[in-house]
N, CA, C, O and the ligand as a Tripos MOL2 file, in Angstrom:
@<TRIPOS>MOLECULE
protein
  233   231    59     0     0
PROTEIN
NO_CHARGES

@<TRIPOS>ATOM
      1 N          11.7320   16.2670  -38.4110 N.3       1 MET1
      2 CA         11.8220   16.9630  -37.0230 C.3       1 MET1
      3 C          11.7480   15.9930  -36.0180 C.2       1 MET1
      4 O          11.0750   14.9680  -36.1310 O.2       1 MET1
      5 N          12.4540   16.3010  -34.9870 N.am      2 GLU2
      6 CA         12.6020   15.5640  -33.6160 C.3       2 GLU2
      7 C          11.2430   15.3170  -32.9340 C.2       2 GLU2
      8 O          10.4620   16.2600  -32.8110 O.2       2 GLU2
      9 N          10.9430   14.1420  -32.5070 N.am      3 ARG3
     10 CA         10.0870   13.7330  -31.6420 C.3       3 ARG3
     11 C          10.4560   13.3140  -30.2050 C.2       3 ARG3
     12 O          11.1150   12.3030  -29.9650 O.2       3 ARG3
     13 N           9.9830   14.1650  -29.2560 N.am      4 ILE4
     14 CA         10.2530   13.8010  -28.0230 C.3       4 ILE4
     15 C           9.6000   12.3520  -27.5720 C.2       4 ILE4
     16 O           8.3890   12.1370  -27.6180 O.2       4 ILE4
     17 N          10.4750   11.4960  -27.1780 N.am      5 ARG5
     18 CA          9.8400   10.2570  -26.5000 C.3       5 ARG5
     19 C          10.1340   10.1770  -25.1100 C.2       5 ARG5
     20 O          10.8560   10.9890  -24.5300 O.2       5 ARG5
     21 N           9.5590    9.1680  -24.5570 N.am      6 PHE6
     22 CA          9.4270    9.2120  -22.9850 C.3       6 PHE6
     23 C           9.5960    7.6250  -22.5640 C.2       6 PHE6
     24 O           8.9920    6.7380  -23.1680 O.2       6 PHE6
     25 N          10.2900    7.4270  -21.7040 N.am      7 CYS7
     26 CA         10.5910    6.1950  -20.9590 C.3       7 CYS7
     27 C           9.6630    6.1290  -19.7880 C.2       7 CYS7
     28 O           9.9400    6.7460  -18.7600 O.2       7 CYS7
     29 N           8.4320    5.3160  -19.9050 N.am      8 THR8
     30 CA          7.7870    5.0110  -18.7520 C.3       8 THR8
     31 C           8.1640    4.3870  -17.6810 C.2       8 THR8
     32 O           7.6260    4.5070  -16.5800 O.2       8 THR8
     33 N           9.2890    3.5540  -17.9920 N.am      9 ASN9
     34 CA         10.0690    2.9280  -16.7170 C.3       9 ASN9
     35 C          11.0130    3.7420  -16.0410 C.2       9 ASN9
     36 O          11.1780    3.5910  -14.8300 O.2       9 ASN9
     37 N          11.7190    4.6790  -16.7530 N.am     10 CYS10
     38 CA         12.6540    5.5880  -16.1850 C.3      10 CYS10
     39 C          11.9680    6.9940  -15.9420 C.2      10 CYS10
     40 O          12.5170    7.7420  -15.1320 O.2      10 CYS10
     41 N          10.9700    7.3560  -16.4900 N.am     11 TYR11
     42 CA         10.5670    8.5090  -16.2810 C.3      11 TYR11
     43 C          11.5630    9.4920  -16.9710 C.2      11 TYR11
     44 O          11.8860   10.5860  -16.5100 O.2      11 TYR11
     45 N          11.9520    9.0090  -18.0050 N.am     12 ARG12
     46 CA         13.2690    9.8380  -18.7880 C.3      12 ARG12
     47 C          12.6160   10.1580  -20.0980 C.2      12 ARG12
     48 O          11.7490    9.4590  -20.6230 O.2      12 ARG12
     49 N          13.2090   11.5110  -20.6850 N.am     13 TYR13
     50 CA         12.8720   12.0520  -22.0010 C.3      13 TYR13
     51 C          14.1560   11.5060  -22.8750 C.2      13 TYR13
     52 O          15.3030   11.4540  -22.4310 O.2      13 TYR13
     53 N          13.7840   11.1380  -24.1020 N.am     14 THR14
     54 CA         14.8280   10.8830  -24.8710 C.3      14 THR14
     55 C          14.4960   10.9200  -26.3520 C.2      14 THR14
     56 O          13.2950   10.9720  -26.6140 O.2      14 THR14
     57 N          15.2590   10.9040  -27.2560 N.am     15 LEU15
     58 CA         14.8930   10.8340  -28.6680 C.3      15 LEU15
     59 C          15.0750    9.5150  -29.4350 C.2      15 LEU15
     60 O          14.9530    9.4810  -30.6600 O.2      15 LEU15
     61 N          15.3900    8.3490  -28.6460 N.am     16 LYS16
     62 CA         15.7930    7.3330  -28.9580 C.3      16 LYS16
     63 C          14.4050    6.4140  -29.0460 C.2      16 LYS16
     64 O          13.6090    6.6460  -28.1360 O.2      16 LYS16
     65 N          14.0510    5.5220  -29.8990 N.am     17 LYS17
     66 CA         12.9880    4.5320  -29.7140 C.3      17 LYS17
     67 C          13.3180    3.5830  -28.7320 C.2      17 LYS17
     68 O          12.3300    3.0610  -28.2140 O.2      17 LYS17
     69 N          14.4940    3.1730  -28.2900 N.am     18 ILE18
     70 CA         14.8040    2.1830  -27.3480 C.3      18 ILE18
     71 C          15.4460    3.1660  -26.1710 C.2      18 ILE18
     72 O          16.3650    3.9040  -26.5240 O.2      18 ILE18
     73 N          15.0510    3.2030  -24.9350 N.am     19 CYS19
     74 CA         15.5130    3.7700  -23.8910 C.3      19 CYS19
     75 C          17.0260    3.3400  -23.6280 C.2      19 CYS19
     76 O          17.2910    2.1830  -23.3040 O.2      19 CYS19
     77 N          18.0440    4.3520  -23.7860 N.am     20 PRO20
     78 CA         19.4860    4.0860  -23.4270 C.3      20 PRO20
     79 C          19.7700    3.6140  -22.1280 C.2      20 PRO20
     80 O          20.8210    3.0110  -21.9090 O.2      20 PRO20
     81 N          18.7860    3.8680  -21.0860 N.am     21 THR21
     82 CA         19.0900    3.5690  -19.7310 C.3      21 THR21
     83 C          18.7820    2.1150  -19.3740 C.2      21 THR21
     84 O          19.5810    1.3490  -18.8360 O.2      21 THR21
     85 N          17.2970    1.7710  -19.8030 N.am     22 CYS22
     86 CA         16.8940    0.6370  -19.3980 C.3      22 CYS22
     87 C          16.7400   -0.4050  -20.4270 C.2      22 CYS22
     88 O          16.6470   -1.6040  -20.1620 O.2      22 CYS22
     89 N          16.7140    0.1560  -21.7550 N.am     23 GLY23
     90 CA         16.5080   -0.8310  -23.0430 C.3      23 GLY23
     91 C          14.9030   -1.1790  -23.3160 C.2      23 GLY23
     92 O          14.4910   -2.0510  -24.0820 O.2      23 GLY23
     93 N          14.1360   -0.3220  -22.5370 N.am     24 LYS24
     94 CA         12.5540   -0.5340  -22.8300 C.3      24 LYS24
     95 C          12.3640    0.4080  -24.0420 C.2      24 LYS24
     96 O          13.0610    1.4010  -24.2530 O.2      24 LYS24
     97 N          11.2880   -0.0420  -24.8510 N.am     25 GLU25
     98 CA         10.7770    0.7520  -25.7870 C.3      25 GLU25
     99 C          10.2030    1.9330  -25.3960 C.2      25 GLU25
    100 O           9.3530    1.8210  -24.5130 O.2      25 GLU25
    101 N          10.4500    3.1190  -25.8380 N.am     26 THR26
    102 CA          9.8690    4.4650  -25.3520 C.3      26 THR26
    103 C           8.5400    4.6270  -26.1150 C.2      26 THR26
    104 O           8.1740    4.0720  -27.1510 O.2      26 THR26
    105 N           7.8850    5.5640  -25.3070 N.am     27 GLU27
    106 CA          6.6360    6.0030  -25.9350 C.3      27 GLU27
    107 C           6.6750    7.2360  -26.6340 C.2      27 GLU27
    108 O           7.3890    8.1380  -26.1960 O.2      27 GLU27
    109 N           6.0250    7.3910  -27.6270 N.am     28 ILE28
    110 CA          5.9070    8.8200  -28.3550 C.3      28 ILE28
    111 C           5.0760    9.8900  -27.4570 C.2      28 ILE28
    112 O           5.4390   11.0600  -27.3430 O.2      28 ILE28
    113 N           4.0700    9.4220  -26.9140 N.am     29 ASN29
    114 CA          3.1140   10.2230  -26.4330 C.3      29 ASN29
    115 C           3.5910   10.2560  -24.7660 C.2      29 ASN29
    116 O           3.5500    9.3340  -23.9510 O.2      29 ASN29
    117 N           3.9940   11.4820  -24.6100 N.am     30 VAL30
    118 CA          4.4510   11.6640  -23.2550 C.3      30 VAL30
    119 C           3.4530   11.8300  -22.3290 C.2      30 VAL30
    120 O           2.5210   12.5730  -22.6360 O.2      30 VAL30
    121 N           3.4580   11.2280  -21.1360 N.am     31 PRO31
    122 CA          2.3730   11.4650  -20.2240 C.3      31 PRO31
    123 C           1.9210   12.8660  -19.9510 C.2      31 PRO31
    124 O           2.7000   13.8110  -19.8260 O.2      31 PRO31
    125 N           0.5980   12.9490  -19.8630 N.am     32 GLN32
    126 CA          0.2050   14.3500  -19.7660 C.3      32 GLN32
    127 C           0.6970   15.0420  -18.4650 C.2      32 GLN32
    128 O           0.7590   16.2690  -18.5530 O.2      32 GLN32
    129 N           1.0000   14.5860  -17.4690 N.am     33 LYS33
    130 CA          1.6500   14.9340  -16.3190 C.3      33 LYS33
    131 C           3.1350   15.4340  -16.5370 C.2      33 LYS33
    132 O           3.6330   16.2320  -15.7430 O.2      33 LYS33
    133 N           3.7490   15.0070  -17.4990 N.am     34 TYR34
    134 CA          5.1920   15.2220  -17.8630 C.3      34 TYR34
    135 C           5.3080   16.2770  -19.2310 C.2      34 TYR34
    136 O           6.3650   16.6680  -19.7250 O.2      34 TYR34
    137 N           3.9340   16.6160  -19.6890 N.am     35 SER35
    138 CA          3.9930   17.1250  -21.0990 C.3      35 SER35
    139 C           3.9390   18.6320  -20.8960 C.2      35 SER35
    140 O           3.6510   19.3060  -21.8850 O.2      35 SER35
    141 N           4.1930   19.2840  -19.6740 N.am     36 LYS36
    142 CA          3.8210   20.8280  -19.6940 C.3      36 LYS36
    143 C           4.9380   21.3070  -20.7690 C.2      36 LYS36
    144 O           6.0430   20.7930  -20.9450 O.2      36 LYS36
    145 N           4.4060   22.3600  -21.4050 N.am     37 ASP37
    146 CA          5.4600   22.9610  -22.2850 C.3      37 ASP37
    147 C           6.8370   23.2550  -21.6920 C.2      37 ASP37
    148 O           7.8150   22.9290  -22.3650 O.2      37 ASP37
    149 N           7.0130   23.8230  -20.5310 N.am     38 GLU38
    150 CA          8.1700   24.3300  -20.0980 C.3      38 GLU38
    151 C           9.1700   22.9940  -19.9170 C.2      38 GLU38
    152 O          10.3380   22.8630  -20.2810 O.2      38 GLU38
    153 N           8.3260   22.0880  -19.2500 N.am     39 THR39
    154 CA          9.2960   20.7310  -19.1110 C.3      39 THR39
    155 C           9.6790   20.2050  -20.5190 C.2      39 THR39
    156 O          10.8510   19.8540  -20.6580 O.2      39 THR39
    157 N           8.9920   20.1230  -21.3880 N.am     40 VAL40
    158 CA          9.3250   19.4260  -22.8880 C.3      40 VAL40
    159 C          10.3360   20.4190  -23.2740 C.2      40 VAL40
    160 O          11.3460   19.9500  -23.7970 O.2      40 VAL40
    161 N          10.2780   21.6600  -23.1290 N.am     41 ALA41
    162 CA         11.2410   22.6680  -23.7580 C.3      41 ALA41
    163 C          12.5930   22.4120  -23.1540 C.2      41 ALA41
    164 O          13.6030   22.3400  -23.8540 O.2      41 ALA41
    165 N          12.6040   22.2580  -21.6740 N.am     42 TYR42
    166 CA         13.8610   22.1730  -21.0910 C.3      42 TYR42
    167 C          14.5910   20.6800  -21.4350 C.2      42 TYR42
    168 O          15.8030   20.5460  -21.5990 O.2      42 TYR42
    169 N          13.7380   19.7510  -21.4980 N.am     43 TYR43
    170 CA         14.3320   18.5420  -21.9260 C.3      43 TYR43
    171 C          14.7850   18.6880  -23.5350 C.2      43 TYR43
    172 O          15.9560   18.4730  -23.8460 O.2      43 TYR43
    173 N          13.9210   19.0150  -24.4020 N.am     44 ARG44
    174 CA         14.4040   19.3070  -25.6210 C.3      44 ARG44
    175 C          15.8710   20.0620  -25.8560 C.2      44 ARG44
    176 O          16.7790   19.6680  -26.5880 O.2      44 ARG44
    177 N          15.8470   21.1430  -25.1070 N.am     45 ARG45
    178 CA         17.2980   21.8360  -25.1040 C.3      45 ARG45
    179 C          18.3400   20.9210  -24.5060 C.2      45 ARG45
    180 O          19.4480   20.9520  -25.0420 O.2      45 ARG45
    181 N          18.1630   20.1310  -23.5030 N.am     46 LYS46
    182 CA         19.0650   19.2640  -22.8220 C.3      46 LYS46
    183 C          19.3750   18.0190  -23.7960 C.2      46 LYS46
    184 O          20.5360   17.6430  -23.9620 O.2      46 LYS46
    185 N          18.4260   17.4780  -24.3500 N.am     47 ILE47
    186 CA         18.5100   16.4810  -25.4610 C.3      47 ILE47
    187 C          19.5830   16.7580  -26.5490 C.2      47 ILE47
    188 O          20.5370   16.0680  -26.9070 O.2      47 ILE47
    189 N          19.1100   18.0680  -27.0050 N.am     48 LYS48
    190 CA         19.8150   18.6210  -28.0500 C.3      48 LYS48
    191 C          21.3820   18.9000  -27.7420 C.2      48 LYS48
    192 O          22.2680   18.6210  -28.5490 O.2      48 LYS48
    193 N          21.6010   19.4600  -26.5310 N.am     49 LYS49
    194 CA         22.8750   19.6010  -26.1500 C.3      49 LYS49
    195 C          23.7580   18.2560  -26.0420 C.2      49 LYS49
    196 O          24.8940   18.0990  -26.4870 O.2      49 LYS49
    197 N          23.0230   17.3920  -25.3970 N.am     50 GLU50
    198 CA         23.7130   16.1390  -25.1560 C.3      50 GLU50
    199 C          24.0710   15.4630  -26.6480 C.2      50 GLU50
    200 O          25.1750   14.9690  -26.8820 O.2      50 GLU50
    201 N          23.0590   15.5080  -27.5520 N.am     51 SER51
    202 CA         23.3870   15.0200  -28.8520 C.3      51 SER51
    203 C          24.5310   15.6710  -29.5710 C.2      51 SER51
    204 O          25.3720   15.0320  -30.2030 O.2      51 SER51
    205 N          24.5200   16.9660  -29.4420 N.am     52 PHE52
    206 CA         25.5310   17.7620  -29.9500 C.3      52 PHE52
    207 C          26.9010   17.4410  -29.3000 C.2      52 PHE52
    208 O          27.9420   17.3990  -29.9570 O.2      52 PHE52
    209 N          26.8360   17.2360  -28.0730 N.am     53 ASP53
    210 CA         28.1490   16.9880  -27.4780 C.3      53 ASP53
    211 C          28.6170   15.4660  -27.7170 C.2      53 ASP53
    212 O          29.8200   15.2330  -27.6090 O.2      53 ASP53
    213 N          27.8630   14.5700  -27.9900 N.am     54 LYS54
    214 CA         28.2260   13.2280  -28.3640 C.3      54 LYS54
    215 C          28.6970   13.2100  -29.6820 C.2      54 LYS54
    216 O          29.6370   12.4850  -30.0060 O.2      54 LYS54
    217 N          27.9930   14.1160  -30.6440 N.am     55 HIS55
    218 CA         28.3800   14.0780  -32.1550 C.3      55 HIS55
    219 C          29.9160   14.6800  -31.9520 C.2      55 HIS55
    220 O          30.9020   14.1440  -32.4560 O.2      55 HIS55
    221 N          29.9610   15.8300  -31.1660 N.am     56 GLU56
    222 CA         31.3530   16.3430  -31.2030 C.3      56 GLU56
    223 C          32.5120   15.3590  -30.8840 C.2      56 GLU56
    224 O          33.5350   15.3410  -31.5680 O.2      56 GLU56
    225 N          32.2910   14.4540  -29.7030 N.am     57 ASN57
    226 CA         33.2030   13.7420  -29.2040 C.3      57 ASN57
    227 C          33.4590   12.3770  -30.1520 C.2      57 ASN57
    228 O          34.5410   11.7910  -30.1730 O.2      57 ASN57
    229 N          32.4510   12.0280  -30.8230 N.am     58 ASN58
    230 CA         32.5980   10.9760  -31.9100 C.3      58 ASN58
    231 C          33.5130   11.5490  -33.0450 C.2      58 ASN58
    232 O          33.7720   10.8640  -34.0350 O.2      58 ASN58
    233 ZN         14.0720    3.5860  -19.3960 Zn       59 ZN59
@<TRIPOS>BOND
     1     1     2 1
     2     2     3 1
     3     3     4 2
     4     3     5 am
     5     5     6 1
     6     6     7 1
     7     7     8 2
     8     7     9 am
     9     9    10 1
    10    10    11 1
    11    11    12 2
    12    11    13 am
    13    13    14 1
    14    14    15 1
    15    15    16 2
    16    15    17 am
    17    17    18 1
    18    18    19 1
    19    19    20 2
    20    19    21 am
    21    21    22 1
    22    22    23 1
    23    23    24 2
    24    23    25 am
    25    25    26 1
    26    26    27 1
    27    27    28 2
    28    27    29 am
    29    29    30 1
    30    30    31 1
    31    31    32 2
    32    31    33 am
    33    33    34 1
    34    34    35 1
    35    35    36 2
    36    35    37 am
    37    37    38 1
    38    38    39 1
    39    39    40 2
    40    39    41 am
    41    41    42 1
    42    42    43 1
    43    43    44 2
    44    43    45 am
    45    45    46 1
    46    46    47 1
    47    47    48 2
    48    47    49 am
    49    49    50 1
    50    50    51 1
    51    51    52 2
    52    51    53 am
    53    53    54 1
    54    54    55 1
    55    55    56 2
    56    55    57 am
    57    57    58 1
    58    58    59 1
    59    59    60 2
    60    59    61 am
    61    61    62 1
    62    62    63 1
    63    63    64 2
    64    63    65 am
    65    65    66 1
    66    66    67 1
    67    67    68 2
    68    67    69 am
    69    69    70 1
    70    70    71 1
    71    71    72 2
    72    71    73 am
    73    73    74 1
    74    74    75 1
    75    75    76 2
    76    75    77 am
    77    77    78 1
    78    78    79 1
    79    79    80 2
    80    79    81 am
    81    81    82 1
    82    82    83 1
    83    83    84 2
    84    83    85 am
    85    85    86 1
    86    86    87 1
    87    87    88 2
    88    87    89 am
    89    89    90 1
    90    90    91 1
    91    91    92 2
    92    91    93 am
    93    93    94 1
    94    94    95 1
    95    95    96 2
    96    95    97 am
    97    97    98 1
    98    98    99 1
    99    99   100 2
   100    99   101 am
   101   101   102 1
   102   102   103 1
   103   103   104 2
   104   103   105 am
   105   105   106 1
   106   106   107 1
   107   107   108 2
   108   107   109 am
   109   109   110 1
   110   110   111 1
   111   111   112 2
   112   111   113 am
   113   113   114 1
   114   114   115 1
   115   115   116 2
   116   115   117 am
   117   117   118 1
   118   118   119 1
   119   119   120 2
   120   119   121 am
   121   121   122 1
   122   122   123 1
   123   123   124 2
   124   123   125 am
   125   125   126 1
   126   126   127 1
   127   127   128 2
   128   127   129 am
   129   129   130 1
   130   130   131 1
   131   131   132 2
   132   131   133 am
   133   133   134 1
   134   134   135 1
   135   135   136 2
   136   135   137 am
   137   137   138 1
   138   138   139 1
   139   139   140 2
   140   139   141 am
   141   141   142 1
   142   142   143 1
   143   143   144 2
   144   143   145 am
   145   145   146 1
   146   146   147 1
   147   147   148 2
   148   147   149 am
   149   149   150 1
   150   150   151 1
   151   151   152 2
   152   151   153 am
   153   153   154 1
   154   154   155 1
   155   155   156 2
   156   155   157 am
   157   157   158 1
   158   158   159 1
   159   159   160 2
   160   159   161 am
   161   161   162 1
   162   162   163 1
   163   163   164 2
   164   163   165 am
   165   165   166 1
   166   166   167 1
   167   167   168 2
   168   167   169 am
   169   169   170 1
   170   170   171 1
   171   171   172 2
   172   171   173 am
   173   173   174 1
   174   174   175 1
   175   175   176 2
   176   175   177 am
   177   177   178 1
   178   178   179 1
   179   179   180 2
   180   179   181 am
   181   181   182 1
   182   182   183 1
   183   183   184 2
   184   183   185 am
   185   185   186 1
   186   186   187 1
   187   187   188 2
   188   187   189 am
   189   189   190 1
   190   190   191 1
   191   191   192 2
   192   191   193 am
   193   193   194 1
   194   194   195 1
   195   195   196 2
   196   195   197 am
   197   197   198 1
   198   198   199 1
   199   199   200 2
   200   199   201 am
   201   201   202 1
   202   202   203 1
   203   203   204 2
   204   203   205 am
   205   205   206 1
   206   206   207 1
   207   207   208 2
   208   207   209 am
   209   209   210 1
   210   210   211 1
   211   211   212 2
   212   211   213 am
   213   213   214 1
   214   214   215 1
   215   215   216 2
   216   215   217 am
   217   217   218 1
   218   218   219 1
   219   219   220 2
   220   219   221 am
   221   221   222 1
   222   222   223 1
   223   223   224 2
   224   223   225 am
   225   225   226 1
   226   226   227 1
   227   227   228 2
   228   227   229 am
   229   229   230 1
   230   230   231 1
   231   231   232 2
@<TRIPOS>SUBSTRUCTURE
     1 MET1         2 RESIDUE 1 A MET
     2 GLU2         6 RESIDUE 1 A GLU
     3 ARG3        10 RESIDUE 1 A ARG
     4 ILE4        14 RESIDUE 1 A ILE
     5 ARG5        18 RESIDUE 1 A ARG
     6 PHE6        22 RESIDUE 1 A PHE
     7 CYS7        26 RESIDUE 1 A CYS
     8 THR8        30 RESIDUE 1 A THR
     9 ASN9        34 RESIDUE 1 A ASN
    10 CYS10       38 RESIDUE 1 A CYS
    11 TYR11       42 RESIDUE 1 A TYR
    12 ARG12       46 RESIDUE 1 A ARG
    13 TYR13       50 RESIDUE 1 A TYR
    14 THR14       54 RESIDUE 1 A THR
    15 LEU15       58 RESIDUE 1 A LEU
    16 LYS16       62 RESIDUE 1 A LYS
    17 LYS17       66 RESIDUE 1 A LYS
    18 ILE18       70 RESIDUE 1 A ILE
    19 CYS19       74 RESIDUE 1 A CYS
    20 PRO20       78 RESIDUE 1 A PRO
    21 THR21       82 RESIDUE 1 A THR
    22 CYS22       86 RESIDUE 1 A CYS
    23 GLY23       90 RESIDUE 1 A GLY
    24 LYS24       94 RESIDUE 1 A LYS
    25 GLU25       98 RESIDUE 1 A GLU
    26 THR26      102 RESIDUE 1 A THR
    27 GLU27      106 RESIDUE 1 A GLU
    28 ILE28      110 RESIDUE 1 A ILE
    29 ASN29      114 RESIDUE 1 A ASN
    30 VAL30      118 RESIDUE 1 A VAL
    31 PRO31      122 RESIDUE 1 A PRO
    32 GLN32      126 RESIDUE 1 A GLN
    33 LYS33      130 RESIDUE 1 A LYS
    34 TYR34      134 RESIDUE 1 A TYR
    35 SER35      138 RESIDUE 1 A SER
    36 LYS36      142 RESIDUE 1 A LYS
    37 ASP37      146 RESIDUE 1 A ASP
    38 GLU38      150 RESIDUE 1 A GLU
    39 THR39      154 RESIDUE 1 A THR
    40 VAL40      158 RESIDUE 1 A VAL
    41 ALA41      162 RESIDUE 1 A ALA
    42 TYR42      166 RESIDUE 1 A TYR
    43 TYR43      170 RESIDUE 1 A TYR
    44 ARG44      174 RESIDUE 1 A ARG
    45 ARG45      178 RESIDUE 1 A ARG
    46 LYS46      182 RESIDUE 1 A LYS
    47 ILE47      186 RESIDUE 1 A ILE
    48 LYS48      190 RESIDUE 1 A LYS
    49 LYS49      194 RESIDUE 1 A LYS
    50 GLU50      198 RESIDUE 1 A GLU
    51 SER51      202 RESIDUE 1 A SER
    52 PHE52      206 RESIDUE 1 A PHE
    53 ASP53      210 RESIDUE 1 A ASP
    54 LYS54      214 RESIDUE 1 A LYS
    55 HIS55      218 RESIDUE 1 A HIS
    56 GLU56      222 RESIDUE 1 A GLU
    57 ASN57      226 RESIDUE 1 A ASN
    58 ASN58      230 RESIDUE 1 A ASN
    59 ZN59       233 GROUP 0 **** ****
Protein backbone atom coordinates (compact mmCIF):
# COMPACT_ATOMS: atom_id res chain seq x y z
CA MET A 1 0.00 0.00 0.00
CA GLU A 2 1.22 3.44 -0.88
CA ARG A 3 2.42 5.72 1.89
CA ILE A 4 2.09 9.43 1.43
CA ARG A 5 5.38 11.12 2.19
CA PHE A 6 6.04 14.78 2.66
CA CYS A 7 8.98 17.03 1.85
CA THR A 8 9.42 19.47 4.71
CA ASN A 9 11.63 21.57 2.47
CA CYS A 10 9.16 22.10 -0.39
CA TYR A 11 5.95 21.39 1.53
CA ARG A 12 5.16 18.95 -1.21
CA TYR A 13 3.53 15.55 -1.06
CA THR A 14 5.17 12.66 -2.85
CA LEU A 15 5.42 8.90 -2.79
CA LYS A 16 9.19 9.00 -3.28
CA LYS A 17 11.68 8.55 -0.46
CA ILE A 18 13.72 11.36 -1.99
CA CYS A 19 11.97 14.55 -2.98
CA PRO A 20 11.98 14.79 -6.78
CA THR A 21 12.05 18.58 -6.50
CA CYS A 22 14.88 19.29 -4.07
CA GLY A 23 16.50 15.89 -3.48
CA LYS A 24 15.94 16.02 0.27
CA GLU A 25 14.80 12.89 2.05
CA THR A 26 11.06 13.03 2.64
CA GLU A 27 9.20 12.31 5.86
CA ILE A 28 6.65 9.55 6.29
CA ASN A 29 4.81 11.50 8.94
CA VAL A 30 2.97 14.35 7.32
CA PRO A 31 2.96 17.40 9.60
CA GLN A 32 -0.35 17.60 11.37
CA LYS A 33 -1.01 20.96 9.80
CA TYR A 34 -1.07 19.27 6.40
CA SER A 35 -2.63 15.98 7.34
CA LYS A 36 -6.27 16.89 7.05
CA ASP A 37 -8.11 14.06 5.38
CA GLU A 38 -9.33 16.22 2.53
CA THR A 39 -5.85 17.46 1.76
CA VAL A 40 -4.29 14.01 1.82
CA ALA A 41 -7.09 12.64 -0.34
CA TYR A 42 -6.55 15.43 -2.82
CA TYR A 43 -2.84 14.81 -3.08
CA ARG A 44 -3.32 11.07 -3.14
CA ARG A 45 -5.51 11.42 -6.22
CA LYS A 46 -3.12 13.91 -7.76
CA ILE A 47 -0.08 11.72 -7.17
CA LYS A 48 -1.87 8.66 -8.49
CA LYS A 49 -2.81 10.54 -11.61
CA GLU A 50 0.77 11.76 -12.08
CA SER A 51 2.14 8.28 -11.57
CA PHE A 52 -0.32 6.90 -14.04
CA ASP A 53 0.53 9.55 -16.62
CA LYS A 54 4.26 8.95 -16.21
CA HIS A 55 3.75 5.24 -16.59
CA GLU A 56 1.76 5.79 -19.73
CA ASN A 57 4.37 8.12 -21.18
CA ASN A 58 7.16 5.67 -20.51
ZN1 LIG B 1 11.64 18.92 -1.56
